[in-house]
N, C-alpha and C positions, 0 to 999 in steps of 0.2 A: 499540544493534543496528540493523544495516542490514536492508534487506528482501529480500535476495537468496536466502534459504532459506525454502521453503514451510513447513517444519516449525516455524519460529519464529513463523508467524502464525496467529492463530486467529480465528473470528468473535467479535464483542465487544472485540477488542483496539483500543486507541487508537493510530493511526498518523498519519504525514504522507506524503501521496502528491503526485506531480507528475502532472498532467492532460496528455493529448496536446497541446493548444494551449500549455500552459506550459512545454514541455520546452526551448525555446530561452531563455526568461527564467530558469528554474529556480524559478519560484514555487510554494510548497508549500501544500497544503491539508490541514487536520487533520480527522479524523473517526474514526468507529468503523467497523470491518470488518463488513459484512453477509455478503458472499460473496466466496471466493477463486476467481478466475477462470483463473489459470495452472495447467495440469495437472502441468508437469514439476516435479521436486523443487527445482531451482534455476533462475535466470534472471539473467544478468549485468547487467541494467538494472533489476531488481526484480520481485517477484511482483505481477502485476495484480489488483487487488480492486475490489469495488464497496462504496462506503461506504453507511451509512445516509443516505437521501436521494436515491440514484441516482448519485452521482459516481463515475466509473471513473478509476482511475489506478494508477501503479506505485509500490509502497511505497519510500520513501527512507529512512524512519526508523520504528522501533517505539518508541513513548513508554511510560514506566513508568506503572503504574496508580497513581491517587492516592487 
């Protein structure tokens, strides 16, 4: 699943995000969603979230629970 719809993302979900400084390289960071920062229901570049540990980025992929 991609991360463009806010309804698909819940706190506690495992996701891959791209941080602001990594947008050009496309480097992804994996983590657990702590807070959803985007208020609108969708966003073309991905919903912005804060991961546990304080990293902020836009969701590029929602990973399945293991």
